[in-house]
DRENZA-575963 format. One record per residue (C-alpha): residue number from 1; z, y, x. Coordinates in steps of 0.2 Angstrom, whole numbers. Layout:
N
{NUM {Z Y X}};
...
END
This chain:
888
{1 {-21 -96 -356}};
{2 {-3 -90 -352}};
{3 {-2 -72 -347}};
{4 {8 -77 -332}};
{5 {-7 -88 -326}};
{6 {-19 -74 -329}};
{7 {-8 -62 -319}};
{8 {-7 -74 -305}};
{9 {-26 -77 -304}};
{10 {-28 -58 -304}};
{11 {-16 -55 -290}};
{12 {-25 -69 -280}};
{13 {-41 -61 -283}};
{14 {-35 -44 -277}};
{15 {-28 -51 -262}};
{16 {-44 -60 -257}};
{17 {-54 -44 -260}};
{18 {-42 -34 -249}};
{19 {-43 -47 -235}};
{20 {-62 -46 -236}};
{21 {-61 -27 -236}};
{22 {-51 -28 -220}};
{23 {-63 -40 -212}};
{24 {-49 -53 -211}};
{25 {-54 -72 -211}};
{26 {-45 -86 -220}};
{27 {-31 -96 -211}};
{28 {-38 -109 -198}};
{29 {-34 -127 -198}};
{30 {-40 -144 -193}};
{31 {-42 -158 -205}};
{32 {-32 -175 -204}};
{33 {-42 -191 -199}};
{34 {-56 -181 -191}};
{35 {-61 -181 -173}};
{36 {-68 -164 -167}};
{37 {-79 -163 -152}};
{38 {-82 -147 -143}};
{39 {-94 -145 -128}};
{40 {-85 -135 -115}};
{41 {-94 -126 -100}};
{42 {-87 -116 -86}};
{43 {-96 -104 -74}};
{44 {-86 -95 -60}};
{45 {-94 -84 -47}};
{46 {-87 -74 -32}};
{47 {-98 -63 -22}};
{48 {-97 -48 -9}};
{49 {-103 -32 -17}};
{50 {-108 -25 0}};
{51 {-125 -29 9}};
{52 {-130 -37 20}};
{53 {-119 -52 15}};
{54 {-121 -70 12}};
{55 {-123 -77 -6}};
{56 {-107 -80 -14}};
{57 {-99 -95 -21}};
{58 {-102 -103 -38}};
{59 {-94 -117 -48}};
{60 {-101 -124 -64}};
{61 {-92 -137 -74}};
{62 {-96 -146 -91}};
{63 {-85 -158 -101}};
{64 {-83 -164 -119}};
{65 {-67 -160 -127}};
{66 {-60 -172 -141}};
{67 {-47 -164 -153}};
{68 {-38 -172 -168}};
{69 {-23 -168 -178}};
{70 {-8 -179 -175}};
{71 {4 -172 -187}};
{72 {8 -157 -198}};
{73 {25 -150 -205}};
{74 {28 -141 -221}};
{75 {27 -124 -213}};
{76 {9 -127 -208}};
{77 {12 -130 -189}};
{78 {0 -143 -183}};
{79 {2 -154 -168}};
{80 {-15 -156 -160}};
{81 {-20 -168 -146}};
{82 {-33 -162 -134}};
{83 {-42 -174 -122}};
{84 {-55 -171 -109}};
{85 {-70 -183 -107}};
{86 {-85 -184 -95}};
{87 {-82 -170 -83}};
{88 {-97 -165 -72}};
{89 {-96 -151 -59}};
{90 {-108 -144 -46}};
{91 {-107 -130 -33}};
{92 {-120 -119 -25}};
{93 {-119 -120 -6}};
{94 {-120 -106 6}};
{95 {-136 -100 15}};
{96 {-131 -104 33}};
{97 {-123 -119 43}};
{98 {-122 -130 29}};
{99 {-115 -147 32}};
{100 {-118 -163 22}};
{101 {-127 -154 9}};
{102 {-145 -148 5}};
{103 {-147 -129 6}};
{104 {-151 -119 -10}};
{105 {-151 -131 -24}};
{106 {-134 -135 -34}};
{107 {-124 -149 -27}};
{108 {-115 -162 -38}};
{109 {-96 -163 -34}};
{110 {-89 -180 -34}};
{111 {-72 -182 -41}};
{112 {-59 -194 -34}};
{113 {-53 -208 -46}};
{114 {-36 -200 -46}};
{115 {-43 -183 -51}};
{116 {-53 -191 -65}};
{117 {-38 -201 -71}};
{118 {-27 -185 -72}};
{119 {-41 -175 -81}};
{120 {-42 -188 -94}};
{121 {-23 -187 -98}};
{122 {-21 -179 -115}};
{123 {-11 -163 -118}};
{124 {-3 -157 -134}};
{125 {-1 -140 -143}};
{126 {9 -134 -158}};
{127 {-4 -124 -167}};
{128 {-3 -113 -183}};
{129 {-19 -105 -189}};
{130 {-25 -100 -172}};
{131 {-8 -97 -163}};
{132 {-3 -109 -149}};
{133 {15 -110 -152}};
{134 {19 -123 -138}};
{135 {11 -133 -125}};
{136 {16 -151 -119}};
{137 {9 -161 -105}};
{138 {14 -171 -89}};
{139 {25 -159 -78}};
{140 {21 -170 -63}};
{141 {2 -168 -65}};
{142 {-8 -159 -51}};
{143 {-5 -140 -53}};
{144 {-24 -136 -52}};
{145 {-28 -149 -66}};
{146 {-14 -144 -76}};
{147 {-20 -126 -75}};
{148 {-38 -131 -80}};
{149 {-31 -138 -95}};
{150 {-21 -123 -99}};
{151 {-38 -113 -97}};
{152 {-46 -124 -111}};
{153 {-31 -123 -122}};
{154 {-31 -104 -120}};
{155 {-48 -104 -130}};
{156 {-38 -110 -146}};
{157 {-27 -95 -145}};
{158 {-33 -82 -158}};
{159 {-28 -73 -174}};
{160 {-39 -72 -189}};
{161 {-35 -53 -193}};
{162 {-37 -37 -184}};
{163 {-23 -29 -174}};
{164 {-14 -28 -157}};
{165 {-1 -41 -152}};
{166 {6 -49 -136}};
{167 {0 -67 -133}};
{168 {3 -80 -120}};
{169 {-11 -90 -112}};
{170 {-16 -95 -94}};
{171 {-17 -77 -89}};
{172 {1 -74 -93}};
{173 {10 -64 -108}};
{174 {-3 -51 -111}};
{175 {-7 -37 -124}};
{176 {-23 -42 -134}};
{177 {-33 -32 -147}};
{178 {-43 -41 -161}};
{179 {-57 -34 -171}};
{180 {-64 -45 -186}};
{181 {-82 -43 -193}};
{182 {-89 -57 -205}};
{183 {-87 -73 -196}};
{184 {-84 -66 -179}};
{185 {-68 -62 -170}};
{186 {-67 -51 -154}};
{187 {-53 -52 -143}};
{188 {-50 -39 -129}};
{189 {-37 -43 -116}};
{190 {-28 -30 -106}};
{191 {-26 -40 -90}};
{192 {-16 -26 -82}};
{193 {-2 -28 -95}};
{194 {0 -47 -91}};
{195 {17 -53 -86}};
{196 {17 -70 -77}};
{197 {28 -79 -64}};
{198 {32 -68 -49}};
{199 {22 -71 -34}};
{200 {15 -61 -19}};
{201 {18 -45 -12}};
{202 {10 -29 -7}};
{203 {13 -13 5}};
{204 {24 0 -2}};
{205 {11 14 1}};
{206 {-4 11 -11}};
{207 {-16 18 1}};
{208 {-14 2 11}};
{209 {-15 -9 -4}};
{210 {-28 -17 -15}};
{211 {-38 -9 -30}};
{212 {-40 -21 -44}};
{213 {-51 -18 -59}};
{214 {-51 -33 -71}};
{215 {-58 -35 -89}};
{216 {-58 -49 -102}};
{217 {-67 -51 -118}};
{218 {-68 -66 -130}};
{219 {-80 -69 -145}};
{220 {-75 -81 -158}};
{221 {-85 -88 -173}};
{222 {-76 -95 -187}};
{223 {-84 -103 -203}};
{224 {-76 -113 -217}};
{225 {-58 -111 -209}};
{226 {-64 -120 -193}};
{227 {-67 -113 -176}};
{228 {-85 -115 -172}};
{229 {-87 -107 -155}};
{230 {-79 -97 -141}};
{231 {-87 -87 -127}};
{232 {-74 -79 -115}};
{233 {-80 -68 -101}};
{234 {-69 -60 -88}};
{235 {-72 -51 -72}};
{236 {-62 -44 -58}};
{237 {-66 -33 -44}};
{238 {-54 -31 -29}};
{239 {-56 -21 -14}};
{240 {-45 -13 0}};
{241 {-40 4 -7}};
{242 {-46 12 9}};
{243 {-63 3 9}};
{244 {-71 -1 -9}};
{245 {-87 -5 1}};
{246 {-78 -22 6}};
{247 {-75 -27 -13}};
{248 {-77 -44 -20}};
{249 {-82 -47 -37}};
{250 {-75 -62 -47}};
{251 {-83 -67 -64}};
{252 {-78 -81 -75}};
{253 {-87 -87 -91}};
{254 {-80 -100 -103}};
{255 {-90 -107 -118}};
{256 {-83 -119 -131}};
{257 {-96 -125 -144}};
{258 {-92 -137 -159}};
{259 {-103 -153 -158}};
{260 {-109 -157 -176}};
{261 {-106 -167 -186}};
{262 {-87 -171 -185}};
{263 {-83 -190 -183}};
{264 {-69 -200 -192}};
{265 {-53 -199 -181}};
{266 {-36 -207 -179}};
{267 {-24 -206 -194}};
{268 {-9 -194 -193}};
{269 {7 -200 -186}};
{270 {22 -200 -197}};
{271 {38 -192 -191}};
{272 {52 -180 -197}};
{273 {50 -168 -183}};
{274 {39 -163 -169}};
{275 {51 -169 -156}};
{276 {50 -187 -164}};
{277 {32 -187 -165}};
{278 {30 -182 -147}};
{279 {43 -195 -142}};
{280 {32 -208 -150}};
{281 {17 -205 -141}};
{282 {12 -216 -126}};
{283 {11 -201 -114}};
{284 {28 -194 -119}};
{285 {24 -176 -114}};
{286 {36 -163 -109}};
{287 {36 -144 -114}};
{288 {26 -133 -102}};
{289 {23 -115 -101}};
{290 {6 -108 -106}};
{291 {5 -97 -90}};
{292 {-4 -104 -75}};
{293 {7 -110 -61}};
{294 {4 -102 -44}};
{295 {-4 -114 -32}};
{296 {-2 -112 -13}};
{297 {-16 -118 -3}};
{298 {-12 -128 13}};
{299 {-22 -122 28}};
{300 {-28 -136 38}};
{301 {-37 -126 52}};
{302 {-24 -112 54}};
{303 {-17 -112 72}};
{304 {2 -117 73}};
{305 {15 -110 85}};
{306 {19 -127 91}};
{307 {2 -130 97}};
{308 {2 -113 105}};
{309 {18 -117 114}};
{310 {11 -133 121}};
{311 {-3 -124 129}};
{312 {7 -108 132}};
{313 {4 -107 151}};
{314 {-14 -106 148}};
{315 {-13 -94 134}};
{316 {-16 -75 137}};
{317 {-9 -61 127}};
{318 {-18 -45 125}};
{319 {-7 -29 129}};
{320 {-19 -15 128}};
{321 {-14 -9 110}};
{322 {-29 3 109}};
{323 {-41 -12 110}};
{324 {-46 -21 94}};
{325 {-44 -38 102}};
{326 {-26 -35 104}};
{327 {-24 -30 86}};
{328 {-33 -46 80}};
{329 {-22 -56 91}};
{330 {-7 -47 83}};
{331 {-12 -53 66}};
{332 {-15 -70 72}};
{333 {3 -71 79}};
{334 {10 -65 62}};
{335 {1 -79 53}};
{336 {7 -92 66}};
{337 {25 -86 65}};
{338 {25 -85 46}};
{339 {24 -104 45}};
{340 {35 -107 61}};
{341 {53 -113 63}};
{342 {67 -103 71}};
{343 {68 -114 86}};
{344 {50 -112 90}};
{345 {50 -93 88}};
{346 {65 -92 99}};
{347 {57 -103 112}};
{348 {42 -92 112}};
{349 {52 -76 114}};
{350 {62 -84 129}};
{351 {47 -91 138}};
{352 {36 -76 136}};
{353 {34 -65 152}};
{354 {43 -48 152}};
{355 {27 -38 149}};
{356 {22 -48 133}};
{357 {39 -48 125}};
{358 {37 -31 116}};
{359 {21 -37 108}};
{360 {29 -53 102}};
{361 {45 -44 96}};
{362 {33 -33 85}};
{363 {24 -48 78}};
{364 {41 -56 74}};
{365 {47 -41 65}};
{366 {31 -40 55}};
{367 {32 -58 50}};
{368 {48 -55 42}};
{369 {52 -73 37}};
{370 {69 -80 37}};
{371 {65 -90 53}};
{372 {58 -75 62}};
{373 {73 -64 58}};
{374 {85 -77 63}};
{375 {76 -79 80}};
{376 {76 -61 83}};
{377 {95 -60 79}};
{378 {98 -73 92}};
{379 {86 -66 105}};
{380 {90 -48 105}};
{381 {106 -43 114}};
{382 {109 -24 113}};
{383 {120 -24 128}};
{384 {108 -33 140}};
{385 {90 -31 135}};
{386 {79 -17 142}};
{387 {79 -1 132}};
{388 {61 -1 130}};
{389 {62 -19 121}};
{390 {75 -13 110}};
{391 {66 3 104}};
{392 {51 -8 101}};
{393 {61 -18 89}};
{394 {68 -3 80}};
{395 {52 6 78}};
{396 {43 -10 72}};
{397 {57 -11 59}};
{398 {55 7 54}};
{399 {36 5 51}};
{400 {37 -11 41}};
{401 {25 -9 27}};
{402 {37 -19 15}};
{403 {54 -22 23}};
{404 {67 -34 16}};
{405 {85 -32 14}};
{406 {87 -45 28}};
{407 {78 -34 40}};
{408 {90 -19 37}};
{409 {105 -31 38}};
{410 {99 -36 55}};
{411 {97 -18 61}};
{412 {114 -13 55}};
{413 {122 -28 63}};
{414 {114 -24 80}};
{415 {120 -6 79}};
{416 {137 -10 72}};
{417 {152 -6 84}};
{418 {142 -7 100}};
{419 {142 6 114}};
{420 {123 9 115}};
{421 {112 21 126}};
{422 {110 37 116}};
{423 {91 34 114}};
{424 {94 17 106}};
{425 {107 23 95}};
{426 {97 38 89}};
{427 {81 26 86}};
{428 {92 14 77}};
{429 {99 27 65}};
{430 {81 34 62}};
{431 {76 16 58}};
{432 {90 14 46}};
{433 {85 29 36}};
{434 {66 23 36}};
{435 {72 6 30}};
{436 {84 12 16}};
{437 {70 24 9}};
{438 {57 10 9}};
{439 {69 -3 0}};
{440 {73 10 -13}};
{441 {54 13 -16}};
{442 {53 -6 -19}};
{443 {67 -3 -33}};
{444 {80 -12 -22}};
{445 {92 3 -20}};
{446 {105 -8 -29}};
{447 {106 -21 -14}};
{448 {123 -20 -5}};
{449 {115 -19 12}};
{450 {105 -3 6}};
{451 {122 5 0}};
{452 {129 0 17}};
{453 {114 8 26}};
{454 {116 25 16}};
{455 {135 25 19}};
{456 {132 22 38}};
{457 {122 38 39}};
{458 {133 49 28}};
{459 {149 42 37}};
{460 {141 46 54}};
{461 {136 63 48}};
{462 {153 67 42}};
{463 {161 62 58}};
{464 {148 69 70}};
{465 {156 81 82}};
{466 {141 86 93}};
{467 {126 95 86}};
{468 {113 82 93}};
{469 {122 69 83}};
{470 {121 80 67}};
{471 {103 82 70}};
{472 {99 63 71}};
{473 {109 60 55}};
{474 {100 73 46}};
{475 {83 66 52}};
{476 {88 49 46}};
{477 {92 57 28}};
{478 {75 64 28}};
{479 {68 47 31}};
{480 {77 40 16}};
{481 {70 53 4}};
{482 {83 49 -8}};
{483 {86 62 -22}};
{484 {105 59 -21}};
{485 {107 66 -3}};
{486 {98 83 -7}};
{487 {115 92 -10}};
{488 {121 86 8}};
{489 {104 93 15}};
{490 {107 110 6}};
{491 {124 112 12}};
{492 {119 109 30}};
{493 {103 120 27}};
{494 {113 135 21}};
{495 {129 134 31}};
{496 {124 126 48}};
{497 {119 133 65}};
{498 {100 137 68}};
{499 {96 119 74}};
{500 {105 111 59}};
{501 {97 123 47}};
{502 {80 118 54}};
{503 {83 100 53}};
{504 {90 101 35}};
{505 {75 111 29}};
{506 {63 100 38}};
{507 {70 85 29}};
{508 {70 94 12}};
{509 {51 98 15}};
{510 {48 79 14}};
{511 {53 77 -4}};
{512 {40 78 -18}};
{513 {39 92 -30}};
{514 {49 83 -45}};
{515 {64 83 -33}};
{516 {63 101 -28}};
{517 {75 108 -42}};
{518 {79 125 -47}};
{519 {95 123 -36}};
{520 {85 118 -21}};
{521 {74 134 -24}};
{522 {89 145 -26}};
{523 {95 140 -9}};
{524 {78 142 -1}};
{525 {77 160 -8}};
{526 {94 164 0}};
{527 {89 157 16}};
{528 {72 166 16}};
{529 {79 183 11}};
{530 {95 180 22}};
{531 {107 184 8}};
{532 {122 176 16}};
{533 {118 177 35}};
{534 {104 179 47}};
{535 {92 164 50}};
{536 {80 160 64}};
{537 {62 164 59}};
{538 {57 146 59}};
{539 {70 142 46}};
{540 {65 156 35}};
{541 {47 150 36}};
{542 {52 132 32}};
{543 {61 139 16}};
{544 {46 149 11}};
{545 {35 134 13}};
{546 {46 124 1}};
{547 {45 138 -12}};
{548 {26 140 -10}};
{549 {22 121 -10}};
{550 {32 116 -26}};
{551 {26 124 -42}};
{552 {29 142 -36}};
{553 {34 156 -47}};
{554 {23 171 -46}};
{555 {39 181 -43}};
{556 {43 171 -28}};
{557 {25 173 -21}};
{558 {27 192 -23}};
{559 {44 193 -15}};
{560 {39 183 0}};
{561 {23 194 2}};
{562 {34 210 0}};
{563 {46 203 13}};
{564 {32 202 26}};
{565 {32 221 27}};
{566 {49 221 36}};
{567 {44 207 48}};
{568 {37 207 65}};
{569 {18 206 67}};
{570 {17 187 71}};
{571 {29 181 58}};
{572 {21 192 45}};
{573 {3 186 50}};
{574 {9 168 49}};
{575 {17 169 32}};
{576 {2 179 24}};
{577 {-9 165 30}};
{578 {3 152 23}};
{579 {3 160 6}};
{580 {-16 160 5}};
{581 {-17 142 11}};
{582 {-4 136 -2}};
{583 {-13 145 -17}};
{584 {-30 137 -11}};
{585 {-24 120 -7}};
{586 {-10 116 -18}};
{587 {-10 128 -33}};
{588 {-27 134 -36}};
{589 {-24 133 -54}};
{590 {-11 147 -52}};
{591 {-20 157 -39}};
{592 {-30 167 -52}};
{593 {-15 173 -62}};
{594 {-4 176 -46}};
{595 {-18 185 -37}};
{596 {-20 196 -52}};
{597 {-1 200 -52}};
{598 {-2 203 -33}};
{599 {-16 215 -34}};
{600 {-8 225 -48}};
{601 {7 228 -37}};
{602 {4 244 -27}};
{603 {18 239 -15}};
{604 {7 225 -9}};
{605 {-11 231 -13}};
{606 {-12 244 0}};
{607 {-20 246 18}};
{608 {-3 247 26}};
{609 {3 230 20}};
{610 {-13 221 25}};
{611 {-15 230 42}};
{612 {-4 219 52}};
{613 {-14 207 62}};
{614 {-7 195 75}};
{615 {-13 179 83}};
{616 {-2 167 74}};
{617 {-13 156 62}};
{618 {-11 143 49}};
{619 {-26 134 42}};
{620 {-31 116 35}};
{621 {-47 108 31}};
{622 {-56 91 28}};
{623 {-61 81 44}};
{624 {-69 66 34}};
{625 {-73 63 16}};
{626 {-78 45 10}};
{627 {-79 37 -7}};
{628 {-61 31 -5}};
{629 {-53 43 7}};
{630 {-52 61 12}};
{631 {-44 65 29}};
{632 {-37 83 32}};
{633 {-32 92 48}};
{634 {-20 106 47}};
{635 {-13 117 61}};
{636 {1 130 61}};
{637 {3 141 76}};
{638 {18 154 77}};
{639 {18 165 92}};
{640 {32 177 98}};
{641 {27 195 99}};
{642 {24 194 118}};
{643 {11 180 115}};
{644 {21 165 119}};
{645 {20 150 108}};
{646 {35 147 98}};
{647 {30 132 87}};
{648 {14 122 84}};
{649 {12 110 70}};
{650 {-3 98 70}};
{651 {-5 88 54}};
{652 {-17 74 50}};
{653 {-16 68 32}};
{654 {-25 55 21}};
{655 {-28 56 3}};
{656 {-34 41 -7}};
{657 {-33 36 -26}};
{658 {-21 50 -30}};
{659 {-9 46 -15}};
{660 {-5 56 0}};
{661 {0 50 16}};
{662 {5 60 32}};
{663 {-3 49 45}};
{664 {2 60 59}};
{665 {12 76 62}};
{666 {16 82 79}};
{667 {26 97 82}};
{668 {28 107 98}};
{669 {43 119 99}};
{670 {48 131 112}};
{671 {64 141 110}};
{672 {73 154 121}};
{673 {58 161 128}};
{674 {61 178 122}};
{675 {73 182 136}};
{676 {60 176 149}};
{677 {46 186 142}};
{678 {58 202 141}};
{679 {58 202 121}};
{680 {73 208 111}};
{681 {80 197 98}};
{682 {80 201 80}};
{683 {95 210 73}};
{684 {109 196 70}};
{685 {98 183 77}};
{686 {107 170 89}};
{687 {101 169 107}};
{688 {95 150 108}};
{689 {95 139 123}};
{690 {79 138 134}};
{691 {71 122 128}};
{692 {54 114 124}};
{693 {51 98 115}};
{694 {41 88 103}};
{695 {45 79 86}};
{696 {33 67 78}};
{697 {30 59 61}};
{698 {19 44 59}};
{699 {15 36 42}};
{700 {29 46 34}};
{701 {42 40 47}};
{702 {49 54 57}};
{703 {53 48 75}};
{704 {67 53 87}};
{705 {63 70 95}};
{706 {57 71 113}};
{707 {63 85 125}};
{708 {52 91 138}};
{709 {65 102 147}};
{710 {82 109 142}};
{711 {88 125 152}};
{712 {81 135 165}};
{713 {85 123 180}};
{714 {76 109 171}};
{715 {61 120 167}};
{716 {60 125 186}};
{717 {62 108 192}};
{718 {47 102 181}};
{719 {36 116 186}};
{720 {40 116 205}};
{721 {39 97 206}};
{722 {26 95 194}};
{723 {35 80 187}};
{724 {30 82 169}};
{725 {15 71 164}};
{726 {11 64 147}};
{727 {25 58 137}};
{728 {23 43 127}};
{729 {26 46 109}};
{730 {22 29 101}};
{731 {14 14 108}};
{732 {13 -3 100}};
{733 {6 -13 85}};
{734 {10 -9 67}};
{735 {6 -20 52}};
{736 {-1 -7 40}};
{737 {-8 -18 26}};
{738 {1 -33 20}};
{739 {-5 -39 2}};
{740 {-4 -56 -6}};
{741 {-9 -57 -25}};
{742 {-12 -72 -36}};
{743 {-25 -68 -50}};
{744 {-24 -82 -63}};
{745 {-41 -83 -72}};
{746 {-41 -87 -91}};
{747 {-51 -103 -87}};
{748 {-35 -109 -78}};
{749 {-43 -107 -60}};
{750 {-34 -96 -48}};
{751 {-40 -83 -36}};
{752 {-28 -77 -22}};
{753 {-32 -60 -14}};
{754 {-25 -57 4}};
{755 {-26 -41 14}};
{756 {-19 -39 32}};
{757 {-22 -24 42}};
{758 {-16 -21 59}};
{759 {-15 -4 69}};
{760 {-14 -3 88}};
{761 {-8 14 93}};
{762 {-6 23 110}};
{763 {-1 41 107}};
{764 {4 53 121}};
{765 {8 71 121}};
{766 {11 84 135}};
{767 {15 102 137}};
{768 {12 111 153}};
{769 {18 128 157}};
{770 {11 138 172}};
{771 {22 153 176}};
{772 {10 159 190}};
{773 {-6 158 180}};
{774 {3 163 164}};
{775 {-5 148 155}};
{776 {2 136 142}};
{777 {-7 120 138}};
{778 {-2 107 126}};
{779 {-12 90 122}};
{780 {-10 76 111}};
{781 {-20 60 114}};
{782 {-22 47 101}};
{783 {-31 30 105}};
{784 {-31 17 92}};
{785 {-39 1 85}};
{786 {-39 -5 67}};
{787 {-42 -23 62}};
{788 {-43 -27 43}};
{789 {-44 -44 36}};
{790 {-48 -45 17}};
{791 {-51 -61 8}};
{792 {-52 -70 -9}};
{793 {-48 -88 -11}};
{794 {-54 -98 -27}};
{795 {-44 -114 -30}};
{796 {-49 -127 -43}};
{797 {-48 -146 -45}};
{798 {-67 -147 -39}};
{799 {-70 -133 -27}};
{800 {-61 -122 -14}};
{801 {-70 -106 -9}};
{802 {-66 -92 2}};
{803 {-74 -75 3}};
{804 {-69 -65 18}};
{805 {-73 -47 25}};
{806 {-67 -42 42}};
{807 {-68 -25 49}};
{808 {-63 -17 66}};
{809 {-64 0 72}};
{810 {-59 8 89}};
{811 {-56 27 90}};
{812 {-49 40 102}};
{813 {-45 58 96}};
{814 {-39 72 107}};
{815 {-31 88 102}};
{816 {-29 102 116}};
{817 {-22 119 115}};
{818 {-24 132 129}};
{819 {-16 149 129}};
{820 {-18 163 142}};
{821 {-5 176 140}};
{822 {-9 186 155}};
{823 {-22 196 145}};
{824 {-20 207 130}};
{825 {-23 202 117}};
{826 {-18 184 121}};
{827 {-32 171 122}};
{828 {-30 155 113}};
{829 {-42 140 112}};
{830 {-40 124 101}};
{831 {-51 109 104}};
{832 {-51 94 92}};
{833 {-63 80 98}};
{834 {-66 62 94}};
{835 {-74 50 106}};
{836 {-88 38 100}};
{837 {-81 26 87}};
{838 {-88 8 88}};
{839 {-86 -3 72}};
{840 {-90 -20 66}};
{841 {-90 -29 50}};
{842 {-92 -48 46}};
{843 {-94 -56 29}};
{844 {-91 -74 27}};
{845 {-92 -87 12}};
{846 {-84 -104 15}};
{847 {-84 -118 2}};
{848 {-76 -135 2}};
{849 {-78 -149 -11}};
{850 {-72 -166 -5}};
{851 {-82 -171 10}};
{852 {-94 -157 7}};
{853 {-93 -140 15}};
{854 {-103 -125 20}};
{855 {-101 -109 29}};
{856 {-112 -93 28}};
{857 {-109 -78 38}};
{858 {-118 -61 40}};
{859 {-112 -45 48}};
{860 {-117 -28 55}};
{861 {-111 -17 70}};
{862 {-114 1 75}};
{863 {-105 17 81}};
{864 {-102 34 75}};
{865 {-107 47 89}};
{866 {-94 57 98}};
{867 {-90 74 90}};
{868 {-80 90 92}};
{869 {-74 98 77}};
{870 {-77 117 74}};
{871 {-61 123 68}};
{872 {-66 141 65}};
{873 {-79 154 72}};
{874 {-67 165 82}};
{875 {-59 150 90}};
{876 {-76 144 96}};
{877 {-79 161 104}};
{878 {-62 161 113}};
{879 {-65 143 119}};
{880 {-82 147 127}};
{881 {-74 162 136}};
{882 {-58 152 143}};
{883 {-68 136 147}};
{884 {-82 146 156}};
{885 {-69 155 166}};
{886 {-60 139 171}};
{887 {-77 131 178}};
{888 {-80 147 189}};
END
């Protein structure tokens, strides 16, 4: 034997041994003139994980797959024809209210002749040793049937050697990892990595989104270069981020088993190229993508706006936003308007009574369709409409969970070049800031309308002549939270008058830690330590908070503590508590080291330093903790030396899945009281105008401030005439949750996940000053209702199923402060109480297959008892004292 031949045999032997050592299998192929038959079964289930709930939906299907090789080129690419035969499908009906079906046992699904004909149309794949290189079929075919065939073809997508790669199948283009052992191949697919045709939307804030936990694993058996069997299993668990107990689980199992023995099949087709061969087939297929196409279900029972308008005079619109019935109606209107035409929406707005128009405007803004925005553009006349209606429109836009560029365009157009009432103009600028920020969070900063919005605010700020105008523009910049506007805020914070510095530092507090750079910290140090000029105590405290809450340096903490030795008692007390809270709540990992440095510094670790005790306070703590959510309450109270309240900040925050949301923050502020109380101002401090007001932030959107009184004359008028009364902070309906997600299963079936959550809010605040009784009372009352509709829809050629979870809650929270400064020391009582909270949950399973349908429903209701939160022990004692004296 020639040496070359021996060397070739040796190399081939080594190559085979190496492949065996790695666990790789030989190349796969299908033989010519052979008909391969595979038994294919599919089992898909959906069920609620919560109890009690109805039994879920289940679809089982079985068919015979015929496969043969049509053609093979010199490079090894094979053209395979795949055809479905003898499809059988059955469903499992629900437990209750079954129609046209026997309860319990599986029910056969009768397929229409049209569906059977389309199912039997063959498809073609270009295939090379397990890799599906191209897919061909009838592009006019029913989407659901075409996707089902994609699911079957996806089982032929594999590789005979270990490794990680990117593959395309019915799930999209996904990262997959292969392991090989003997005749077995295991494929694990990372479904979170899949890229697929864009469809759906979600709320910007992940707290109001959907948690999705998918998994996919396929087991292949290959013998003698031939695919023997496949078992592919995947599961998906989806749930509202705020309530995992309402989760829905979807599981899908595909099995493909070779039926032995193989039979003689058609001969191969001759042809020079793949294109020629395909053109010569009877079906004349076109190239198609492997990824499943999104299917949109037509709702046959959904209410239409046109039908509503026909019975308009008999319809009643709920207007009490704190009642859950109004919140459900709000969501139904959104669903109606999303499929409505502009002329119908415009007719609705024009025919509606004046008292229901604000409700309908909020629904039209939340709908955010092209038709609804066009109707609003025609309907709203900023020179004529009532101020309250225009404010509703602007605040609805500001609170939008996923605003579009068209919505910002509409707001800017309505504000542009018009002489508006100050309240409308201020609210509009605030809304523009919120919309710009949310669009940038959606990575839409590059839109021309976003650039126009930013320029509108910055140009207005540069041209502002009066201080109130400057404050509103700074507030709007804070709502954008854009890093590029930080230098502008820093300039105003350091160089502006007291009110401007306060507004700019407040805006800077809203930025996350990564944007609080060393430059920002340098400016905050100069403000706190008053390096260039004297600043109001509230501005200095805000600067200190920025330093403390964003990765503080030990030296910053020490310098802030040292500075308290030169401060008045109340400011020093407040700041010492702030340092403790910051180290405990935000930087506990640094606390040990910083405390060690502090206690080692004799300038701090001494009795004189810690002996100052005022009545100012700062604390925070948990209100409610669940599996998915932690809600916290924080309260800052800064008093003047004479015992009068200078500033109070009440904060309600939500923490869920690594996200933090400021659900509500209400700030009461009184300035200029020093002269009334006979106090002296600090050296270099400006004497501010007598004023009391309130500012509020809801769901990370800061609203236009509210002034209770401004000037001594205004104060006396309100005291003498008792014309104050609660001030409405926000009242209306918000769409908090708006999620639409399409999940293509590997089997080719589709699951659509929808979440819609509406919130009805009625929040009012009041400040009552009694000069004669020397008392100050503040109160914040929040009444609200939450309605959440979560559902998963399964669409297939055989069955449509919907699992639905509906949750509703009504709540009412009151936060009151009472301060009596006639006594010494000043007595202060804080009360946070929640009324009884009724709730209800309903779980529904609906199925439809041809003329057969079934619906099952279960639910539960209950209530959480009323409660009063014990804030701290000293507060409880003072409250007992004050409330007892009040009753007497």
